N, C-alpha and C positions, 0 to 999 in steps of 0.2 A: 873823625868818628862817623860822620854822615856818609863819607865815601865808602867806608867799610860796610856799613849797613846796606848801601846800594849794591855793592858787589855781592853780598850774601843773598840779597833778594834776586838779583839777576841769575846767580848760580842756581838758586832754588827753582826759579822759573824755567830755565833751560833744562834742568834735570826732570822737571814735571813733564815738559813737552816731549822729551826723549822717551820717558816711560809710557806716555800715552801712545806714541807712535809704535813702540815695540809691542806693547801688550794689548792694544785695541785696533789700531789701523792696520798693522801688519796681518794679523789673523783674518780680519774682515776682507782684506784684499785678495786672499787666496781663492775665495768663491768666484768672483768675477774673472780672475785669471784662468780658473779651470773652465769656466764657460767659454772664454775666448779660445782656449785650446781646442775645445770641442767644435766651436764655430769654424775654425780654420782646418778642421779635419784631423786633429791629433797627429801632426807631423812629428817625426822622430826628433827634430831639433828643438821642438817646443818642450818635449819631455826633458831633454837635457838642460834646457834653460830653466825649467821649473824645479829641477832637483835641488839646487842650493836653497831655494825658498821653502821646500817641503822638508828638507833634512832636519831642521830644528824640532819637528814634530816628534822625533824619536826621544827627545830629551824632556818633554813635558809629561805630567801625570796622565794616566789613561783617561780619566773623565774629561780633561781639557782636550786631549787629542781626539776623543770621540765627538766632542762638541764641534771642533774645527772640521773634522771629516764630515759631520752632518751638514755643516754650513756649505762645504764644497759640493756635496751631493744635491743640496737644494738648488744651487746655481747650475751645476753641470748635468744633473740627472744621474741615474745609476751607472756605475762603471760596467763596461762590457766584459 
């Protein structure tokens, strides 16, 4: 019984870690990545590399997307 309880706690712990990464760290990383892209001169390969990271923004509600885009503009500056 003790072993089952430990397994449940481990499963809950790793689930919480994954949710934190997906819903907190991932969106916060987009700002510094956008800054890096501008710092290297916005090469075409960088835009292609960023596309899979930005693609999920189409699936989130508009207020969340606007908040993430605001965060990106804070880091990068206005888009040309």
